[in-house]
C-alpha angles and dihedrals in degrees: 000000000000090000090058092052091048091052091049090051090052091048091050091054091047090054093045095055097069090041091057089051090050089049092052101043104019107148094221135033089242091061090052093049091051090049092052091047092050092047091053090049089052090050090052091051090049090054090049092052091046090052089053093046094047092041090228120138093194090079090061088072090054091051090050091052091048091052093047096049092043090056092045092049092052091051091051093050090047090053090052091051092046092054091043093237092141 
């Protein structure tokens, strides 16, 4: 079971690398917002897998908060873009 969690952790890092590049050099602000949203989703998934590996349900609340604030942040950035404040 530990091997599976190790492979998932490596896959998460492999997915995060191109997202960090997109965040740094994204040609538009929309690309950067999508990269940040996807990175926060990856962080939430990492916390979920850590909760499963550690067999601790308390971390599920942290993952839920990460998902909620990620969604809220994306909505706020979209409102800024819609009103052309950026």
